[in-house]
N, C-alpha and C positions, 0 to 999 in steps of 0.2 A: 346553844342559844337558838331560839326559834324566831324567825322573822315573818311577819304577816305582810304579804305583798298584795296591794290592791290592783286588780286587773283594770286597765283603762280601755282596752280595745275589745269591743263586743261585736260579735257577728249575730245578726238578727234576720229571721225569715220575714220577708215582706208580706207573705201570704197568711201565715198562722201566728206570727209573733214569737215563735220559739227563739231563744237566744243562747249563745255559748260564749265563754271566754276561752281564748287559746293562748298558750305560752310555749316557748321552746323548752323541751325537756333537758336539753344540753346546757343552755345559758340561763334558763329561768327568767326570761324577759318576755313581755307580751309580743305576740306576732303582729305584724303590720300587713295591711292589705296591699296587694301589688298585682302585677301582671307580667307574663312572659310572652314573647312573640315566637311562634313556631316557625319552622322552615317555610311553610306554605303561606306565611304572612298573617295567619289568624292569631288572635290573642286568647290567653287562658288566664282567668283570675286565680291568683295564688295567695297564700299566707306566707310571709317571709320573716325570718328573724333578722332584726337590724344589727345584731351583734356578730353572728357567725355566718350570715347570708344563706342559711338553710332555707329550703322552700318546700311547701306541701300544697296539694290542691286545696283550695278553700273549702270550708264546710258547705254542705248542701242540705236543704230541707225542702219538702214538697216538690222535689224534682228540679230545683233551681239553686244557683249559688246564693248563699246568704250574704246580705249587705253588711259592710263593716262601718261602724261608727266609732269615732274617737271622742271619748268623754273628757 
């Protein structure tokens, strides 16, 4: 049986408009925008799985983090 999953979280470049949908390969759910705080106190934008808590560095385009919108 095949299921069609509509992606709801889209990352979009504020500069050129390029967009991507990202989902967890393990859980097959859309990634959510988040941030982590480093030991030095600075923060880093990440994409995280709400199911397994996995995290990756958020996508970048035109040299900057892409913005996440929830549709």
